[in-house]
Steps between C-alpha positions, in 0.01 A plus 500: 500500500670644808475519876172666618308424182151386553421168317210252456539118476380392157546127539406242764790259591492243765803653662317822542168348618669315770601838651150635446580704202246481210463637142384864524661573833690824523829580681810703476863411423695525825856421381709684248633177362357269242645158569463216244211686323306553824417791722425499866143626528311591813127444506332710753162483658270792552551708814708400783486127450803268433607470136381197310861407397833615360601275219735474204281532178617439152504820298301320222214452763477878583345784339606858584226714652607862407218651701577324836331208675193453714539247791113462514524284188729249693237485765237420259693231316615349831141481621388333192781241513443441874126441445529289183622179679780496258735601775477140632657374178806708568509481880380163592503402858643185662348189344242313714665159488868445480496145597590370150791729456841342520824675576 
């Protein structure tokens, strides 16, 4: 793999999902260096929207896309994840009651 290659995430990992990246999402390698077996990958959204994330992904969790990528796939996966209620599992809000918490 090299800079500007289009890639797809082939494994879900908690570290990725915390940043909004899920299996099947597509991005492009945005740094020429592979550091400790990882590549810095940008995951764009379709159109003029802000990117989903730029994240270091292990090479073993990536598949090369020789024919390019389609950011619309990222939108579809993101929408499924956001609508599944599973997002709360990874991005829980402030607990309702902290009275029993000791520092």
